[in-house]
Backbone as JSON Lines, residues from 0, in Angstrom:
{"i":0,"aa":"M","n":[0.82,-1.18,0.04],"ca":[0.14,-0.17,0.02],"c":[0.9,1.33,0.04]}
{"i":1,"aa":"K","n":[0.46,2.46,-0.93],"ca":[1.18,3.47,-0.8],"c":[0.92,4.31,0.36]}
{"i":2,"aa":"L","n":[2.1,4.8,0.96],"ca":[1.85,5.69,2.09],"c":[2.29,7.22,1.69]}
{"i":3,"aa":"T","n":[1.29,8.04,2.31],"ca":[1.56,9.57,1.94],"c":[1.71,9.96,3.65]}
{"i":4,"aa":"E","n":[2.83,11.11,3.6],"ca":[2.97,11.57,4.81],"c":[2.22,12.61,5.03]}
{"i":5,"aa":"I","n":[1.46,12.86,6.22],"ca":[0.48,13.71,6.72],"c":[1.01,14.41,8.17]}
{"i":6,"aa":"R","n":[0.57,15.48,8.4],"ca":[0.71,16.07,9.63],"c":[-0.47,16.21,10.57]}
{"i":7,"aa":"I","n":[-0.18,15.8,11.66],"ca":[-1.32,15.73,12.68],"c":[-1.92,17.2,12.86]}
{"i":8,"aa":"L","n":[-3.14,17.45,13.22],"ca":[-3.73,18.57,13.57],"c":[-4.2,18.61,14.79]}
{"i":9,"aa":"T","n":[-4.74,17.41,15.15],"ca":[-5.09,17.3,16.71],"c":[-5.0,15.94,16.99]}
{"i":10,"aa":"N","n":[-4.82,15.68,18.41],"ca":[-4.83,14.31,18.68],"c":[-5.38,14.45,20.23]}
{"i":11,"aa":"T","n":[-6.53,14.25,20.39],"ca":[-7.3,14.53,21.52],"c":[-8.08,13.52,22.53]}
{"i":12,"aa":"C","n":[-7.64,13.44,23.78],"ca":[-8.11,12.27,24.45],"c":[-9.63,12.63,24.77]}
{"i":13,"aa":"I","n":[-10.64,11.84,24.21],"ca":[-11.7,11.96,24.51],"c":[-12.73,11.39,25.58]}
{"i":14,"aa":"A","n":[-12.06,10.09,25.98],"ca":[-12.36,9.09,27.06],"c":[-11.2,8.28,27.59]}
{"i":15,"aa":"K","n":[-11.56,7.66,28.39],"ca":[-10.55,6.66,28.9],"c":[-9.81,5.84,27.93]}
{"i":16,"aa":"S","n":[-8.59,6.15,27.65],"ca":[-7.53,5.39,26.64],"c":[-8.14,5.66,25.29]}
{"i":17,"aa":"T","n":[-9.1,6.55,24.88],"ca":[-9.61,6.75,23.49],"c":[-9.24,8.12,22.89]}
{"i":18,"aa":"Y","n":[-8.83,8.19,22.02],"ca":[-8.62,9.22,21.43],"c":[-9.19,9.56,19.84]}
{"i":19,"aa":"L","n":[-9.18,10.88,19.58],"ca":[-9.64,11.35,18.14],"c":[-8.42,12.36,17.68]}
{"i":20,"aa":"L","n":[-8.04,11.53,16.52],"ca":[-6.85,12.35,15.79],"c":[-7.57,12.78,14.51]}
{"i":21,"aa":"T","n":[-7.05,13.97,14.35],"ca":[-7.31,14.42,12.97],"c":[-6.24,14.92,12.16]}
{"i":22,"aa":"F","n":[-6.33,14.95,10.76],"ca":[-5.45,15.46,9.69],"c":[-6.1,15.96,8.65]}
{"i":23,"aa":"Q","n":[-5.39,17.05,7.79],"ca":[-6.03,17.69,6.63],"c":[-6.31,16.61,5.87]}
{"i":24,"aa":"R","n":[-7.6,16.65,5.27],"ca":[-8.11,15.66,3.91],"c":[-7.44,15.92,2.84]}
{"i":25,"aa":"H","n":[-6.87,14.87,2.11],"ca":[-6.2,14.94,0.97],"c":[-6.65,13.83,-0.24]}
{"i":26,"aa":"F","n":[-7.83,13.29,0.24],"ca":[-8.38,12.19,-0.59],"c":[-9.94,12.29,-0.66]}
{"i":27,"aa":"D","n":[-10.84,11.64,-1.4],"ca":[-12.15,11.37,-1.38],"c":[-12.34,10.14,-0.81]}
{"i":28,"aa":"F","n":[-13.39,9.69,-0.18],"ca":[-13.81,8.28,0.23],"c":[-15.3,8.0,0.63]}
{"i":29,"aa":"I","n":[-15.43,6.73,0.67],"ca":[-17.02,6.29,0.91],"c":[-17.17,6.11,2.26]}
{"i":30,"aa":"P","n":[-18.12,6.62,2.68],"ca":[-18.37,6.54,4.45],"c":[-18.26,5.04,4.79]}
{"i":31,"aa":"G","n":[-17.65,4.76,5.62],"ca":[-17.24,3.34,6.15],"c":[-16.1,2.66,5.73]}
{"i":32,"aa":"Q","n":[-15.17,3.48,4.86],"ca":[-13.99,2.86,4.45],"c":[-12.96,3.0,5.6]}
{"i":33,"aa":"V","n":[-11.81,2.7,5.39],"ca":[-10.82,2.63,6.3],"c":[-9.38,3.18,5.81]}
{"i":34,"aa":"V","n":[-8.64,3.39,6.53],"ca":[-7.1,3.84,6.03],"c":[-6.18,2.99,6.71]}
{"i":35,"aa":"G","n":[-5.04,2.92,6.4],"ca":[-3.88,2.44,6.92],"c":[-2.99,3.28,7.37]}
{"i":36,"aa":"I","n":[-2.6,3.37,8.68],"ca":[-1.68,4.3,9.29],"c":[-0.4,3.51,9.8]}
{"i":37,"aa":"S","n":[0.82,4.31,9.88],"ca":[1.74,3.78,10.34],"c":[2.77,5.08,10.68]}
{"i":38,"aa":"N","n":[3.69,4.55,11.46],"ca":[4.52,6.06,12.0],"c":[6.02,5.6,11.5]}
{"i":39,"aa":"S","n":[6.34,4.69,10.68],"ca":[7.27,4.59,10.0],"c":[7.13,3.73,8.6]}
{"i":40,"aa":"H","n":[8.24,3.67,7.64],"ca":[8.04,2.91,6.53],"c":[8.5,1.51,6.67]}
{"i":41,"aa":"G","n":[9.13,1.19,8.0],"ca":[9.28,-0.21,8.01],"c":[8.07,-0.82,9.25]}
{"i":42,"aa":"Q","n":[7.15,-0.21,9.3],"ca":[6.11,-0.94,9.98],"c":[4.79,-1.11,9.1]}
{"i":43,"aa":"D","n":[4.31,-2.16,9.22],"ca":[2.95,-2.3,8.25],"c":[1.96,-1.47,8.93]}
{"i":44,"aa":"P","n":[1.13,-0.96,8.05],"ca":[0.04,-0.07,8.56],"c":[-0.89,-0.81,9.3]}
{"i":45,"aa":"R","n":[-1.61,-0.17,10.2],"ca":[-2.45,-0.56,11.01],"c":[-3.75,-0.13,10.47]}
{"i":46,"aa":"L","n":[-5.11,-0.64,10.15],"ca":[-6.33,-0.18,9.7],"c":[-7.16,0.47,10.77]}
{"i":47,"aa":"Y","n":[-7.71,1.73,10.45],"ca":[-8.76,2.38,11.18],"c":[-9.65,2.92,10.38]}
{"i":48,"aa":"S","n":[-11.07,2.89,10.72],"ca":[-12.25,3.53,10.05],"c":[-11.98,4.97,10.07]}
{"i":49,"aa":"I","n":[-12.26,5.47,9.06],"ca":[-12.64,6.85,8.94],"c":[-13.71,7.53,9.99]}
{"i":50,"aa":"A","n":[-13.78,8.39,10.75],"ca":[-14.61,8.86,11.61],"c":[-15.31,10.3,11.46]}
{"i":51,"aa":"S","n":[-15.26,10.75,10.11],"ca":[-15.66,12.05,9.53],"c":[-16.6,12.06,8.34]}
{"i":52,"aa":"G","n":[-17.33,13.13,8.17],"ca":[-18.14,12.87,7.06],"c":[-17.3,13.24,5.78]}
{"i":53,"aa":"N","n":[-18.16,12.78,4.66],"ca":[-17.09,12.76,3.53],"c":[-17.09,14.15,2.62]}
{"i":54,"aa":"K","n":[-17.54,15.16,3.36],"ca":[-17.63,16.47,2.97],"c":[-16.69,17.51,4.02]}
{"i":55,"aa":"D","n":[-16.35,16.63,4.82],"ca":[-15.64,17.5,6.03],"c":[-14.12,17.78,5.47]}
{"i":56,"aa":"K","n":[-13.69,19.0,5.98],"ca":[-12.38,19.29,5.41],"c":[-11.02,18.5,5.85]}
{"i":57,"aa":"N","n":[-11.37,17.99,7.11],"ca":[-10.33,16.96,7.8],"c":[-10.91,15.62,8.15]}
{"i":58,"aa":"I","n":[-10.01,14.73,8.19],"ca":[-9.97,13.5,8.52],"c":[-9.99,13.2,9.91]}
{"i":59,"aa":"S","n":[-11.11,12.39,10.61],"ca":[-10.86,12.13,11.98],"c":[-10.66,10.66,11.81]}
{"i":60,"aa":"I","n":[-9.94,10.3,13.0],"ca":[-9.64,8.8,13.29],"c":[-9.96,8.63,14.7]}
{"i":61,"aa":"L","n":[-10.82,7.61,15.08],"ca":[-11.06,7.33,16.44],"c":[-10.42,6.13,16.84]}
{"i":62,"aa":"Y","n":[-9.63,6.18,17.81],"ca":[-8.88,4.84,18.34],"c":[-8.84,4.82,19.83]}
{"i":63,"aa":"K","n":[-8.51,3.5,20.12],"ca":[-8.33,3.14,21.64],"c":[-6.96,2.52,21.94]}
{"i":64,"aa":"V","n":[-6.35,3.07,22.95],"ca":[-4.95,2.63,22.91],"c":[-5.14,1.18,23.39]}
{"i":65,"aa":"N","n":[-4.19,0.34,22.64],"ca":[-3.95,-1.26,23.47],"c":[-2.52,-1.26,23.78]}
{"i":66,"aa":"P","n":[-2.45,-1.48,25.23],"ca":[-0.84,-1.21,25.65],"c":[0.03,-2.3,24.97]}
{"i":67,"aa":"E","n":[-0.66,-3.48,24.44],"ca":[0.17,-4.34,23.61],"c":[0.22,-4.07,22.12]}
{"i":68,"aa":"G","n":[-0.54,-3.05,21.57],"ca":[-0.6,-2.9,20.25],"c":[0.86,-2.34,19.72]}
{"i":69,"aa":"L","n":[0.87,-2.54,18.39],"ca":[2.11,-2.06,17.66],"c":[2.14,-0.6,17.39]}
{"i":70,"aa":"L","n":[1.03,0.18,17.39],"ca":[1.11,1.58,16.94],"c":[0.43,2.29,18.13]}
{"i":71,"aa":"T","n":[-0.71,2.01,18.69],"ca":[-1.52,3.12,19.6],"c":[-0.78,3.48,20.82]}
{"i":72,"aa":"P","n":[0.03,2.68,21.42],"ca":[0.91,3.21,22.52],"c":[1.9,4.33,22.28]}
{"i":73,"aa":"D","n":[2.33,4.42,21.05],"ca":[3.18,5.47,20.35],"c":[2.22,6.6,20.1]}
{"i":74,"aa":"L","n":[1.14,6.34,19.28],"ca":[0.26,7.28,18.65],"c":[-0.04,8.37,19.68]}
{"i":75,"aa":"Q","n":[-0.56,7.7,20.72],"ca":[-1.34,8.53,21.68],"c":[-0.44,9.77,22.46]}
{"i":76,"aa":"H","n":[0.83,9.62,22.15],"ca":[1.88,10.66,22.66],"c":[1.92,11.76,21.45]}
{"i":77,"aa":"L","n":[1.8,11.52,20.23],"ca":[2.1,12.43,19.07],"c":[1.05,13.6,19.14]}
{"i":78,"aa":"Q","n":[1.98,14.87,19.01],"ca":[1.21,16.12,19.04],"c":[1.16,16.63,17.82]}
{"i":79,"aa":"T","n":[0.35,17.85,17.74],"ca":[0.15,18.78,16.68],"c":[1.4,19.11,15.79]}
{"i":80,"aa":"G","n":[1.45,18.84,14.52],"ca":[2.55,18.77,13.62],"c":[3.44,17.74,13.16]}
{"i":81,"aa":"A","n":[3.27,16.67,14.12],"ca":[3.84,15.52,14.08],"c":[3.5,14.65,12.73]}
{"i":82,"aa":"P","n":[4.46,14.01,12.1],"ca":[4.28,13.11,10.85],"c":[3.52,11.89,11.23]}
{"i":83,"aa":"L","n":[2.8,11.39,10.17],"ca":[2.2,10.1,10.18],"c":[2.14,9.78,8.63]}
{"i":84,"aa":"L","n":[2.03,8.28,8.55],"ca":[1.91,7.83,7.08],"c":[0.61,7.25,7.12]}
{"i":85,"aa":"V","n":[-0.27,7.5,6.01],"ca":[-1.44,7.13,5.85],"c":[-1.59,6.69,4.24]}
{"i":86,"aa":"T","n":[-2.23,5.54,4.22],"ca":[-2.78,5.13,2.9],"c":[-3.96,5.91,2.37]}
{"i":87,"aa":"E","n":[-4.25,5.43,0.92],"ca":[-5.62,5.95,0.45],"c":[-6.86,5.03,1.22]}
{"i":88,"aa":"P","n":[-7.81,5.73,1.21],"ca":[-9.01,4.79,1.78],"c":[-9.48,3.59,0.82]}
{"i":89,"aa":"F","n":[-9.93,2.54,1.49],"ca":[-10.28,1.45,0.95],"c":[-11.21,0.62,1.71]}
{"i":90,"aa":"G","n":[-11.96,-0.29,1.24],"ca":[-12.91,-1.24,1.82],"c":[-14.19,-1.26,1.3]}
{"i":91,"aa":"T","n":[-15.01,-2.27,1.71],"ca":[-16.43,-2.31,1.24],"c":[-17.5,-2.21,2.11]}
{"i":92,"aa":"F","n":[-17.07,-1.96,3.41],"ca":[-17.96,-1.76,4.66],"c":[-18.52,-0.25,4.47]}
{"i":93,"aa":"T","n":[-19.28,-0.35,3.41],"ca":[-19.92,1.36,3.16],"c":[-21.31,1.55,3.18]}
{"i":94,"aa":"G","n":[-21.73,2.45,3.72],"ca":[-23.01,2.69,3.87],"c":[-23.84,3.31,2.39]}
{"i":95,"aa":"N","n":[-25.11,3.52,2.8],"ca":[-26.07,4.04,1.68],"c":[-27.27,4.59,2.15]}
{"i":96,"aa":"D","n":[-28.23,4.98,1.53],"ca":[-29.4,5.44,2.02],"c":[-30.59,4.53,2.26]}
{"i":97,"aa":"E","n":[-30.39,3.4,2.3],"ca":[-31.23,2.11,2.31],"c":[-31.55,2.04,4.12]}
{"i":98,"aa":"P","n":[-32.89,1.82,4.44],"ca":[-32.93,1.58,5.88],"c":[-32.09,0.43,6.37]}
{"i":99,"aa":"A","n":[-31.57,0.8,7.71],"ca":[-30.54,-0.42,8.05],"c":[-30.38,-0.04,9.79]}
{"i":100,"aa":"W","n":[-29.96,-1.02,10.27],"ca":[-29.52,-0.78,11.65],"c":[-28.04,-1.08,11.73]}
{"i":101,"aa":"W","n":[-27.55,-0.05,12.48],"ca":[-26.16,-0.03,12.59],"c":[-25.67,-0.45,14.18]}
{"i":102,"aa":"I","n":[-24.99,-1.51,14.15],"ca":[-24.68,-2.1,15.64],"c":[-23.23,-2.17,15.88]}
{"i":103,"aa":"A","n":[-22.7,-1.28,17.06],"ca":[-21.47,-1.53,17.2],"c":[-21.31,-1.38,18.81]}
{"i":104,"aa":"N","n":[-19.99,-1.95,18.93],"ca":[-19.62,-1.92,20.36],"c":[-18.05,-1.09,20.47]}
{"i":105,"aa":"G","n":[-17.93,-0.29,21.62],"ca":[-16.67,0.48,21.67],"c":[-16.25,1.33,20.42]}
{"i":106,"aa":"T","n":[-15.01,1.39,20.11],"ca":[-14.56,2.27,19.0],"c":[-15.18,1.65,17.58]}
{"i":107,"aa":"G","n":[-15.94,0.55,17.33],"ca":[-16.49,-0.02,16.41],"c":[-17.58,1.09,15.7]}
{"i":108,"aa":"V","n":[-18.04,2.1,16.52],"ca":[-18.85,2.93,16.02],"c":[-18.46,3.89,14.99]}
{"i":109,"aa":"A","n":[-17.05,3.88,14.83],"ca":[-16.44,4.84,13.94],"c":[-17.0,4.83,12.44]}
{"i":110,"aa":"P","n":[-17.14,3.79,11.77],"ca":[-17.76,3.81,10.4],"c":[-19.19,4.3,10.47]}
{"i":111,"aa":"F","n":[-20.02,4.36,11.57],"ca":[-21.13,4.83,11.51],"c":[-21.22,6.19,11.78]}
{"i":112,"aa":"V","n":[-20.26,6.74,12.64],"ca":[-19.89,8.14,12.79],"c":[-19.91,8.69,11.34]}
{"i":113,"aa":"S","n":[-18.9,8.14,10.47],"ca":[-18.63,8.63,9.17],"c":[-20.08,8.82,8.34]}
{"i":114,"aa":"M","n":[-20.7,7.55,8.23],"ca":[-22.02,7.61,7.7],"c":[-23.01,8.52,8.07]}
{"i":115,"aa":"F","n":[-23.07,8.83,9.42],"ca":[-23.83,9.77,10.12],"c":[-23.75,11.35,9.76]}
{"i":116,"aa":"F","n":[-22.26,11.53,9.6],"ca":[-21.96,12.89,9.27],"c":[-21.87,13.09,7.73]}
{"i":117,"aa":"S","n":[-22.01,12.04,7.26],"ca":[-22.38,12.09,5.7],"c":[-23.52,12.2,5.25]}
{"i":118,"aa":"G","n":[-24.58,12.25,6.25],"ca":[-25.87,12.57,5.97],"c":[-26.92,11.32,5.7]}
{"i":119,"aa":"M","n":[-26.41,9.98,6.01],"ca":[-27.06,8.97,5.83],"c":[-27.68,8.45,7.04]}
{"i":120,"aa":"T","n":[-28.76,9.17,7.4],"ca":[-29.47,9.03,8.63],"c":[-30.63,8.71,8.42]}
{"i":121,"aa":"N","n":[-31.35,8.86,7.15],"ca":[-32.86,8.39,7.04],"c":[-33.07,6.76,7.14]}
{"i":122,"aa":"N","n":[-34.07,6.58,8.0],"ca":[-34.39,5.09,8.34],"c":[-33.14,4.44,8.84]}
{"i":123,"aa":"K","n":[-32.5,4.99,9.73],"ca":[-31.32,4.16,10.38],"c":[-31.64,4.14,11.91]}
{"i":124,"aa":"T","n":[-31.28,2.99,12.42],"ca":[-31.26,2.89,14.02],"c":[-29.82,2.57,14.42]}
{"i":125,"aa":"L","n":[-29.2,3.32,15.37],"ca":[-27.85,2.88,15.99],"c":[-28.21,2.55,17.15]}
{"i":126,"aa":"I","n":[-27.48,1.11,17.4],"ca":[-27.33,0.3,18.67],"c":[-25.81,0.37,18.99]}
{"i":127,"aa":"H","n":[-25.46,0.92,20.05],"ca":[-24.11,1.13,20.51],"c":[-23.94,0.46,21.84]}
{"i":128,"aa":"G","n":[-22.9,-0.42,22.11],"ca":[-22.75,-0.9,23.44],"c":[-21.41,-0.35,23.85]}
{"i":129,"aa":"N","n":[-21.15,-0.05,25.02],"ca":[-20.01,0.48,25.82],"c":[-19.98,0.4,27.2]}
{"i":130,"aa":"R","n":[-18.89,0.68,27.93],"ca":[-18.93,0.3,29.27],"c":[-19.45,1.32,30.28]}
{"i":131,"aa":"E","n":[-19.16,2.8,29.82],"ca":[-19.51,4.09,30.62],"c":[-20.03,5.03,30.04]}
{"i":132,"aa":"A","n":[-20.54,5.98,30.35],"ca":[-21.15,7.09,29.81],"c":[-20.07,7.82,28.9]}
{"i":133,"aa":"E","n":[-19.06,8.13,29.32],"ca":[-18.04,9.01,28.39],"c":[-17.64,8.43,27.26]}
{"i":134,"aa":"S","n":[-17.86,7.03,27.2],"ca":[-17.57,6.13,26.03],"c":[-18.57,5.92,24.85]}
{"i":135,"aa":"F","n":[-19.48,6.69,25.0],"ca":[-20.63,6.86,23.91],"c":[-20.23,8.11,23.24]}
{"i":136,"aa":"F","n":[-19.23,7.97,22.38],"ca":[-18.68,9.12,21.38],"c":[-19.97,9.64,20.78]}
{"i":137,"aa":"F","n":[-19.8,10.87,20.52],"ca":[-20.67,11.71,19.43],"c":[-22.22,11.53,19.97]}
{"i":138,"aa":"S","n":[-22.57,11.14,21.42],"ca":[-23.78,10.76,21.8],"c":[-24.85,12.0,21.58]}
{"i":139,"aa":"H","n":[-24.26,13.06,21.89],"ca":[-25.31,14.42,21.83],"c":[-25.59,14.51,20.21]}
{"i":140,"aa":"E","n":[-24.74,14.44,19.22],"ca":[-25.35,14.37,17.66],"c":[-26.1,13.3,17.57]}
{"i":141,"aa":"F","n":[-25.81,12.07,17.9],"ca":[-26.59,10.86,17.64],"c":[-27.98,11.1,18.3]}
{"i":142,"aa":"S","n":[-28.01,11.53,19.35],"ca":[-29.43,11.91,20.08],"c":[-30.19,12.78,19.5]}
{"i":143,"aa":"T","n":[-29.78,13.78,19.02],"ca":[-30.47,14.93,18.6],"c":[-31.0,14.72,17.19]}
{"i":144,"aa":"L","n":[-30.44,13.77,16.22],"ca":[-30.98,13.61,15.13],"c":[-31.56,12.33,15.19]}
{"i":145,"aa":"L","n":[-30.98,11.12,15.7],"ca":[-31.67,9.78,15.82],"c":[-32.89,9.91,16.73]}
{"i":146,"aa":"S","n":[-32.79,10.44,17.8],"ca":[-33.77,10.4,18.85],"c":[-34.07,8.91,19.28]}
{"i":147,"aa":"D","n":[-35.18,8.28,19.36],"ca":[-35.53,6.86,19.87],"c":[-34.68,5.84,18.92]}
{"i":148,"aa":"H","n":[-34.13,6.47,18.01],"ca":[-33.59,5.23,17.14],"c":[-31.98,5.2,17.43]}
{"i":149,"aa":"Y","n":[-31.58,5.9,18.64],"ca":[-30.42,5.74,19.05],"c":[-30.28,4.99,20.49]}
{"i":150,"aa":"I","n":[-29.83,3.73,20.43],"ca":[-29.92,3.17,21.8],"c":[-28.47,2.94,22.27]}
{"i":151,"aa":"K","n":[-28.25,3.33,23.57],"ca":[-27.24,2.92,24.1],"c":[-27.12,2.08,25.12]}
{"i":152,"aa":"C","n":[-26.41,0.83,25.07],"ca":[-26.22,-0.35,25.86],"c":[-25.0,-0.24,26.76]}
{"i":153,"aa":"S","n":[-25.19,0.05,28.14],"ca":[-24.19,0.3,29.21],"c":[-23.99,-1.12,29.87]}
{"i":154,"aa":"T","n":[-22.77,-1.48,29.82],"ca":[-22.35,-2.85,30.43],"c":[-21.98,-2.71,31.87]}
{"i":155,"aa":"V","n":[-21.56,-1.47,32.24],"ca":[-20.93,-1.21,33.47],"c":[-21.66,-0.27,34.36]}
{"i":156,"aa":"E","n":[-21.53,0.91,33.73],"ca":[-22.24,2.15,34.57],"c":[-23.7,2.06,34.53]}
{"i":157,"aa":"K","n":[-24.34,2.45,35.51],"ca":[-26.1,2.2,35.26],"c":[-26.18,3.94,35.19]}
{"i":158,"aa":"I","n":[-26.95,4.18,33.88],"ca":[-27.13,5.59,33.64],"c":[-28.66,5.59,33.19]}
{"i":159,"aa":"E","n":[-29.42,6.69,33.67],"ca":[-30.81,6.95,33.35],"c":[-30.86,6.94,31.61]}
{"i":160,"aa":"G","n":[-31.93,6.38,31.12],"ca":[-31.97,6.37,29.82],"c":[-31.35,5.38,28.93]}
{"i":161,"aa":"F","n":[-30.32,4.89,29.58],"ca":[-29.56,3.66,28.97],"c":[-30.05,2.41,29.23]}
{"i":162,"aa":"Y","n":[-29.96,1.37,28.24],"ca":[-30.1,0.06,28.33],"c":[-29.11,-0.42,29.24]}
{"i":163,"aa":"Q","n":[-29.55,-1.14,30.37],"ca":[-28.32,-1.77,31.36],"c":[-28.13,-3.0,30.91]}
{"i":164,"aa":"G","n":[-26.84,-3.29,30.27],"ca":[-26.77,-4.83,29.69],"c":[-25.81,-4.7,28.41]}
{"i":165,"aa":"R","n":[-25.57,-5.89,27.91],"ca":[-25.02,-5.99,26.52],"c":[-25.85,-5.69,25.52]}
{"i":166,"aa":"L","n":[-25.43,-5.19,24.12],"ca":[-26.27,-4.99,23.27],"c":[-27.35,-6.25,22.65]}
{"i":167,"aa":"T","n":[-26.4,-7.18,22.79],"ca":[-26.99,-8.52,22.22],"c":[-28.18,-8.87,23.39]}
{"i":168,"aa":"D","n":[-28.19,-8.43,24.68],"ca":[-29.08,-8.76,25.52],"c":[-30.39,-7.98,25.07]}
{"i":169,"aa":"Y","n":[-30.07,-6.84,24.85],"ca":[-31.1,-5.66,24.25],"c":[-31.73,-6.26,23.03]}
{"i":170,"aa":"L","n":[-31.08,-6.94,22.07],"ca":[-31.51,-7.28,20.74],"c":[-32.45,-8.66,21.14]}
{"i":171,"aa":"A","n":[-31.83,-9.43,22.08],"ca":[-32.61,-10.66,22.28],"c":[-34.02,-10.27,23.11]}
{"i":172,"aa":"R","n":[-34.11,-9.17,23.71],"ca":[-35.31,-8.85,24.3],"c":[-36.39,-8.22,23.28]}
{"i":173,"aa":"L","n":[-35.96,-7.83,22.22],"ca":[-36.82,-7.21,21.43],"c":[-37.9,-8.31,20.82]}
{"i":174,"aa":"K","n":[-39.26,-8.02,20.77],"ca":[-40.28,-8.69,20.32],"c":[-40.09,-9.1,18.62]}
{"i":175,"aa":"E","n":[-39.94,-7.97,18.16],"ca":[-39.8,-7.83,16.73],"c":[-38.61,-7.41,16.07]}
{"i":176,"aa":"I","n":[-37.93,-8.03,15.27],"ca":[-36.78,-7.5,14.42],"c":[-37.2,-7.29,12.91]}
{"i":177,"aa":"P","n":[-36.95,-6.26,12.23],"ca":[-37.27,-6.23,10.75],"c":[-36.29,-7.37,10.19]}
{"i":178,"aa":"V","n":[-37.1,-7.98,9.2],"ca":[-36.37,-8.99,8.37],"c":[-35.86,-8.69,7.0]}
{"i":179,"aa":"S","n":[-36.3,-7.54,6.45],"ca":[-36.02,-7.19,5.15],"c":[-34.8,-5.74,4.93]}
{"i":180,"aa":"I","n":[-34.62,-5.42,6.29],"ca":[-33.46,-4.33,5.99],"c":[-32.17,-5.04,6.17]}
{"i":181,"aa":"K","n":[-31.12,-4.1,6.06],"ca":[-29.58,-4.51,6.19],"c":[-29.09,-4.23,7.67]}
{"i":182,"aa":"Y","n":[-28.32,-5.11,8.21],"ca":[-27.82,-5.04,9.71],"c":[-26.18,-4.92,9.56]}
{"i":183,"aa":"Y","n":[-25.57,-3.69,9.93],"ca":[-24.16,-3.45,9.78],"c":[-23.65,-3.51,10.98]}
{"i":184,"aa":"L","n":[-22.46,-4.56,11.21],"ca":[-21.98,-4.75,12.52],"c":[-20.62,-4.41,12.64]}
{"i":185,"aa":"C","n":[-20.08,-3.83,13.6],"ca":[-18.68,-3.35,13.72],"c":[-18.22,-3.32,15.03]}
{"i":186,"aa":"G","n":[-17.21,-4.16,15.34],"ca":[-16.65,-4.16,16.82],"c":[-15.73,-5.42,17.08]}
{"i":187,"aa":"S","n":[-15.85,-5.73,18.08],"ca":[-15.06,-6.88,18.64],"c":[-15.62,-8.22,17.85]}
{"i":188,"aa":"A","n":[-14.65,-9.27,17.8],"ca":[-15.05,-10.49,17.22],"c":[-16.15,-11.08,18.01]}
{"i":189,"aa":"E","n":[-16.18,-11.2,19.31],"ca":[-17.07,-11.83,20.04],"c":[-18.48,-11.11,19.77]}
{"i":190,"aa":"M","n":[-18.57,-9.78,19.68],"ca":[-19.83,-9.13,19.57],"c":[-20.25,-9.38,18.09]}
{"i":191,"aa":"V","n":[-19.6,-9.35,17.12],"ca":[-19.79,-9.55,15.66],"c":[-20.65,-10.83,15.7]}
{"i":192,"aa":"V","n":[-19.85,-11.99,15.99],"ca":[-20.05,-13.45,15.93],"c":[-21.48,-13.53,16.64]}
{"i":193,"aa":"D","n":[-21.62,-13.13,17.92],"ca":[-22.74,-13.12,18.81],"c":[-24.22,-12.47,18.03]}
{"i":194,"aa":"T","n":[-23.68,-11.51,17.67],"ca":[-25.01,-10.63,17.1],"c":[-25.4,-11.27,15.8]}
{"i":195,"aa":"R","n":[-24.47,-11.59,14.83],"ca":[-24.96,-12.29,13.67],"c":[-25.62,-13.57,13.93]}
{"i":196,"aa":"D","n":[-25.24,-14.17,14.73],"ca":[-25.81,-15.68,15.1],"c":[-27.48,-15.41,15.76]}
{"i":197,"aa":"L","n":[-27.4,-14.18,16.57],"ca":[-28.69,-13.91,17.14],"c":[-29.86,-13.47,15.81]}
{"i":198,"aa":"L","n":[-29.27,-12.65,15.09],"ca":[-30.08,-12.05,13.98],"c":[-30.21,-13.25,13.26]}
{"i":199,"aa":"I","n":[-29.4,-14.08,12.9],"ca":[-29.98,-15.23,11.81],"c":[-30.96,-16.16,12.53]}
{"i":200,"aa":"S","n":[-30.65,-16.24,13.86],"ca":[-31.77,-17.26,14.78],"c":[-33.33,-16.46,14.75]}
{"i":201,"aa":"R","n":[-33.22,-14.96,14.53],"ca":[-34.46,-14.38,14.42],"c":[-35.15,-14.17,13.01]}
{"i":202,"aa":"G","n":[-34.28,-14.8,12.01],"ca":[-34.88,-14.89,10.57],"c":[-34.36,-13.95,9.6]}
{"i":203,"aa":"I","n":[-33.29,-13.37,10.02],"ca":[-32.66,-12.38,9.2],"c":[-31.74,-13.05,8.11]}
{"i":204,"aa":"P","n":[-31.92,-13.0,6.86],"ca":[-31.11,-13.56,5.95],"c":[-29.62,-13.15,6.25]}
{"i":205,"aa":"F","n":[-28.67,-14.25,5.78],"ca":[-27.42,-14.19,6.12],"c":[-26.77,-12.94,5.07]}
{"i":206,"aa":"D","n":[-27.36,-12.71,3.94],"ca":[-26.97,-11.99,3.06],"c":[-27.16,-10.34,3.34]}
{"i":207,"aa":"N","n":[-28.12,-10.1,4.51],"ca":[-28.48,-9.0,4.84],"c":[-27.59,-8.44,6.06]}
{"i":208,"aa":"I","n":[-26.53,-9.15,6.48],"ca":[-25.78,-8.85,7.52],"c":[-24.39,-8.49,6.95]}
{"i":209,"aa":"I","n":[-24.04,-7.26,7.19],"ca":[-22.71,-6.74,6.91],"c":[-21.77,-6.68,7.91]}
{"i":210,"aa":"S","n":[-20.56,-7.24,8.04],"ca":[-19.83,-7.16,9.29],"c":[-18.51,-6.71,9.02]}
{"i":211,"aa":"E","n":[-17.93,-6.26,10.05],"ca":[-16.4,-5.87,9.96],"c":[-15.96,-5.72,11.35]}
{"i":212,"aa":"I","n":[-14.87,-6.68,11.64],"ca":[-14.1,-6.77,13.02],"c":[-12.95,-5.99,13.13]}
{"i":213,"aa":"Y","n":[-13.0,-5.25,14.39],"ca":[-11.65,-4.65,14.51],"c":[-10.85,-5.12,15.62]}
{"i":214,"aa":"F","n":[-9.47,-5.06,15.51],"ca":[-8.51,-5.86,16.22],"c":[-7.97,-4.82,17.2]}
């Protein structure tokens, strides 16, 4: 993959061990696509979903620091003006204007942030699972536009207006789940597999489930 050097604009801690990094946009992309990021030519790029709208002037990357990771332990310390190497965007986990449910845990919400800020909000429901209130990224924006179609599932912190439990528990308790729409799943392997199995058991066709696992 061809790598282009960019300069960091911001690298802000927005929640525990979670950062939002921005750099000036120099490419077009389809909401839901990823880029590879590296801090040296000798390091294989790590993949991150773009978390900004396709008309925004800057690109945003949402990432969580993995202490054993190959990039994020260093990435968190980079400041404005520091160089990074970035690939062109690619990937097929892309959104459109059709009715769909977006289902994510943790920073797996990033591609849906991009779809949301690109205007793909008609007939969409977002179900996001995380541990505590501060980790429901862009919650105000989602709540304002999606209203009751934005469901927050908190597994640790008890919060008024949140579902207390895993997002798979929330889905399992629903009496009806639409069978003719698309379901986009993004997050940990465990969540994606469990949610896919649950949806299939409820009559959702396999081809209606599009998934992306982050590592």
